[in-house]
N, C-alpha and C positions, 0 to 999 in steps of 0.2 A: 332466825328462820327455823320454824319447827320441822319441816319436812326436808330431810337430808338423805341422799342416796349415794351408793358407791357408783352406780351407773344408771343413767336415764337413756332409754332407747327411744328415738323418735320414729314412729312407724311400726305397725304390727303386721307387716306382710311376712312372707317366708323368711327373709333375712332377719327382720326385726324381732319377730316373736321367738324364733329359734335361738337368736343371740340372747334374748332376755331369759329364756328358760335355762340355757347353758350357763349363763353368768350366775344365776341363782343357785344352780347345782354346784358351782365352784365356790359358793359361800358369800357371794355379794348380795347386798341389799339393792334390789332392782325395781325400777318403775319403767313402764312402757306407755308412751303417749300415742293415742290413736283417736282421730277425729271421726272416723267412720263409726256407725252404730254397731258394727260387728268386727271381730278380729279376723285376721287372715289376709288383709290387703287386697290388691287387685287380683292377684292369682287365684285366691280361694273364692272371692266374692263374685268377680265378673271376668275371670280370665281362665287360667289352666283348668280348674275343676269343672265349672259349669260347661265349658266347651267340650270337655271329654265326656261328660254325661250326654250331651247332644250328639256328639260323634258316635257314641256307642248305640244310642237309640236309633240313629239313622242307619247305622250299619246293620242292625237287626232287621229293620224294615226292608232294606235292600236284599239282605240274605233270604228273608222269607219270600220276597218277590221272585228270586232266582232259585227257589228250593227245588224246582223241577229237575234241574241238572243232577241233583243228588237222589232223584227217584222219589221225591216227596211232593204229593199233590196238595195244593192249598186252594181255598176259595178266594173270593175278593178280599184284598187286604186294604184296610183304611187307616189313615192317620187320625189319632185323637190328639190334636196339637196342645190343647190345655193340659191334658194329663202328661203328655211328653214333657212340657215345660215345668210342670209341677214336680215331676221326678227329679229334674235338674235342681230345682230350688230346694227340695227336701234333702238332696245330697249335700248341698252347700250349707244348709242350716245345721245339719248333723255335725259337719266338720268344724264350722265356726264355733258352735257350742263346745265342741271338744277342746278347742284351744282355750276357751275360757276356763274349763275344768283344769287344764294343765297349768294355767296361770295360778289358780287357787292352790293346786297341789304343790307347786314350787314356790309359793309366796311371792309371786310377781305382782306388783300393784299396777292396775290399769288406770292411767290418768286419762279420762275421757275429755277430749277437747283438742284444740289446735295448739301445737307446740311451737314456740319461737325461742331461739337461742339468744339469751340476753347477756351472756358473758361466757368466759372460758369455762366456768364451773356453775352456770346457772341456766335453767330452762324455765320459761314462763308458759303456763297452760291456761288459756283463756284468761290471761291477766294475773293468775296466781303464780308467784315465783317458787321454784324448788332448787335447792342447792344440790350439787352432785360432784363427785370426784372426777368422773368421766362422762362424756356424752357420745352416743353413737347415732349417726344420721343413717336412717334406713327407710327413707321416704319413697323409694321406688321411682316409677316413671309414669308418664301420662301420654295420651294419644298425640302423635305428631299431626299438627294441622296441615291442610293443603290450601294454598292461596287460591281464592276463587270458588272454593267449595265449602259452604258453611254446614257443619254437622248440626242437625236439629233433633236427632234421635227419633225422628218420625219416619221420613222417607230416605233421608240421608243420614246413615248411622255409622257409629264407631263400632268396634268389636263388642262393646257393651250392649248397644242397641241390637246388634245382630244375634244376640243370645235370646232375644225376646220378641221377634217379629210376630205380629198378630195373625199372620196368615203365611202360607207358603207362596212366595212370589211366583208369578209366571216367568219373570226375568229378573235376575239379580246381577248387577255389575259390581265387581270387586276392583277397587283401585289399589293396586299394589300386589306383586307376585311373591310376597314373603310368607313365612310360616303361618301367621295368624290368618291372613286373608285366604290362603289356600285351604286351611282347615275349615273355616266357617263356610267358605264357598262350597266345599264338598258336602258339608252337612245339608245345606238347602238343595244342592243338586240331587242328592239321594232322595230327598223328600218330595222332589218333583219339579224344582225350579230349573230354568235354563240359566246357566251361569257363564258369564263372560268376564275374563280377567284382563284388565288394562294395566300394563306395566311400562314405565318410562324406559327402562333398560331393554337391551335386546335379548334378555334371558330372565328366567324366574330364579328365585332363591339364589341371589348372586354370590353369597359367601360359601355356597356348597361346591363340592368337587364337580367340575364341569360335566364330566361323563355321567355322573349320577344324576345331575340336574337335567340333562337332556333326556335321560331314560324316564325320569319322573314326569317330565312334561308330556312325553309320548303316552304314558299310562294314563295320565289325567285326561288327555284328549280322547283316548279310547273310551273313557268313561262318560264322555260327553261335555267336558269343560272346554270352552273355546278361549283362545288367547289373542290379544291384540298387543304385540310387543313394540318397543321403540315408539311408544305413543304417550303423549302427555295430555292430561285433562286440564283445561283452562277455565272451565266454569261448570256450574251445576245449578239447576233451577227446580225446586219442588213445585210441581204443578197442581198438587192436591191429590191427584190420582196417580201420580208417578213422578219420575225425574227425567229431565232432559239434560244431557251432558254435552258439553262442547269439547271436542278433542282434535288434536292435530299431531302430525308426526314429530317426534322428539327432535329430529334433525332439521325441522322446518318444512312447511308445506301448507297446503290448503286445509282449512278447518272443516269439520263435519259434525253432525249431531248423532248422539246415541241415546236411545230411550230405554228406560227400565222401570220396573215397579218400585224397586228399592236399590239404593247404592250403598255399599260398604266401603268406607275410607280406611285403608289399612296400609299406610306407607311407612310405618315404623313408629317408634316411641321416643320420647325425649325425657331426660332426667327431671324429676320433680324436686327442684331446688329453690324455686322462688318462694318468698314469704317466710323463710326460715330465719331471717335475721343474720344471714351470713355476711352481708356487706358490713353491717354495724359492728360485728365482732372481728371482722378481718379474715374470715375463712375464704381462701382463694377458690375461684372457679375458672375453667378454661373457656375458650370462645364458644363452645357448644353447650355450656352450662354444667358440664361434669365437674366433680370435685377431685382434683389430683390428690393421691395418697401415697405414702411410702410403703415399704414392705410389711410394716406393722399396722397398715390401714389408718395411720394417723394423717390428719390434714396438716397444714402449716401451723396449726395451733395444736400442740402435743396432746392436750386433754380432750380434743374433739376428733373422733374417728368417723369413718364413713365406709359403707359397704353396699353391694348390690348394684341396682340400676343407676344409682347416682354417681358411681365411679366408672372409669373406663373399662371396657371389656364387654363380652356378650351379656345381653339382658335376659338372663335365665334364672328361674326361681331357685334351682338347685345350686347354681353358682353363689347366689346371695346367701343361702343357708350355710354353705361351707365357709364363706367369708365371715359370716356372723360368728360361727363357732371359733374360727381361728382368731378373730379380733379379740374376743373376750378371753380366750386362753392366753393370748399375749398380755392383755391387761392383768391377768392373774399371775403373770410370771412364768407361764408355760411356753412351750415352743409350737405355737400354732403355725400351720403350713398348708399351702394349696399348690397342687401341681396343675397349672393352667393348661398344660398340654394334654391333660386327661379329664377335661370337662366335656361330657357328651351333649349333643343337641339332637332333638327329635322333632320331626314333623308328624303329627298324629292323624294323618290322612289314612286311607287304606288303598294300597299297601302303605305302611309306615316307612319313613326315611330316617335313618339314624346315622350320626357321624361322630367321630372323636379324633382328635389330633390334626395333622396337616392334610390338606388336599394335595392332589398331584401338582396343581398349579403352584402352590406354595413351596413345595419341595423343589420344583424346578427353579423357582426364583431364588431359593437358598443356595443353589449350585451344588446340592448334595447328589452324589451318584446313588440312584435308587433302583429298586425292582418292584414290579407290581404283580399280584396274583389275584385272579378273579374266578368266581364260581357262580353259575346261574341256579336259581331256585328251580328251574325247569328240570334240573338233574338231581334234585333232592327228593328222596323217597316220601318224606312226610308231606312236603309241599304238594307233590303230585297226588298223594292219597286223598288230601282234603281239598283239592281243586284250587289252591292258592299258589300258583307257580310262577308269578310274575316277579321280575327283579333279579338282583344279584348281590353278592358280597364282594367287596374290593379291598385288598390290603396293600398298603404301601410300606416297604421296609428299606432300611439302609443297605445298599448293595455290598458294603464291606463287612458290617457287623451283623447284619440280619435283624437288627433291632426294629421293632414295629414303630413306624412314624405316624401312621393314620389308618383308620378303618372306616369304611363307608358301606352302609347296607341300605338297600331299598328292597322291601319284601315284607311278608307277614310277620308281625310281632318284632319288627326290627328294633323298636324301642326297648324291648326286654333283652333281645339278643346282644345289644351293644354293651351291656354291663360286663359281659365276659371280656370284650375287647378293652374296656376301660380299666378293668382290674389287671389285665395283661400288661397294658402300657404303664400303669402305676408301678408295677414291679419290674419294668424294663425288660419285658419278654421279647424274644425273637420270634419270627414267624414259625421257626422250627419248634419252639416251645409249645405254641398253640397246636401245631399239627400233630405233635407227639402226645398231646393230652387226649385221653380216651373220652369220647363223646357218646352219650347214649344213642341207640338206634331204635326206631327212626325218630329223629327230632330235627327241627329247623336249624339248630345250632351246628349240625354236621356241615352245613354250607360254609360256616366260618372255618371249620377244621380243613375242609377241602380247599378253600381259598388260601389258607396258610400253606397247605401242601403245594398249591400251585405257585406260591411265592418263593419257597426255598427249594423245591424239587419239581414234582409233577402231581397234579390232582389225579385221583384214582377213577372217579366216576364221570368223567367228561373227556 
């Protein structure tokens, strides 16, 4: 067999392409299999990146429409939807091309096609076999289907279709109150759509700290998003000019119809592990399709590794990246490691919501004696000065040791602010450590300092 590698990575998403580049930097001969015509996976092509481009454009539009409160008068503001969508596409193309450049720079070979594992040390790409010392599965995840609701990417769309609607809907229904649905819902709400979120549970963002989640819902309602909680969708029909949904209470009750121009199905994602040849080579999967791995990211077959959305844990691009780096470091004989208590999560609405570590509910369940400190952005000088004073910072710390167990932020630039909390937790900081660290004034980050003060002593400015 002519083509032999030290590592073949299947999937060129955030986990896969980063792992491939890192492995090459560590001296391995590496190939990366990707069937999509561009590199970067779901995140870069139809996920994290294009959605952030649309979020930013819609935020600019809304800010201009409310410029009067800052003393700035503007005329009629209009949306040029084709240009708005092109800006998104241009951002994606620039970044996907950039990964191709990095592959060439680091001598990573891109094997274009569909990869199937045909042995413990062999991968077939569109029928052509390649030998390899190790295999890394990084195929990511796919949209979770909803029974009775067929996604056609015309009127009933997934997150992919929601990135390219041909018009601003008069009404958009979002099925699912998670991160992705809320982000895309707020994009189209800012651009002029009436947005209704239908959620099976009695709360949105169920994994989030409950207090922060309630505050989040209040802010979104204030912005004009409506919620129908404790409700299940049992059917959807594309009428050609819109969608008719059939819904009923989750606990049981009479059904009713809800009409919308478009419907976004966003009830979660599932691991993309079908069609990889796992059964044939004996790689185990659990009942939900995830691949169990050990602390070295090895499957039950030692030469086959897995990372990212295909293994248990939060489905986050940055988690996959860190796992990819750690996995190939371990293959190279180094000590790759990830602190799963310090993996941040961010909802990129406005205001943003960012979280790291344990929620208050999780800490209670652990039976740990804890203390909580909070600080509102309403009392933060910078937030007040720029008219972005909604939300708060919440810190949870061990009552005996003062070690920070969790930090939860809802407010302006929360996704950037959370990095300080992640670093603090990575180094085992106490709330007093954060409080005694000098923060520049006036900055949003002072709210984190004040929340830390409130945790171990008393806040100054509230």
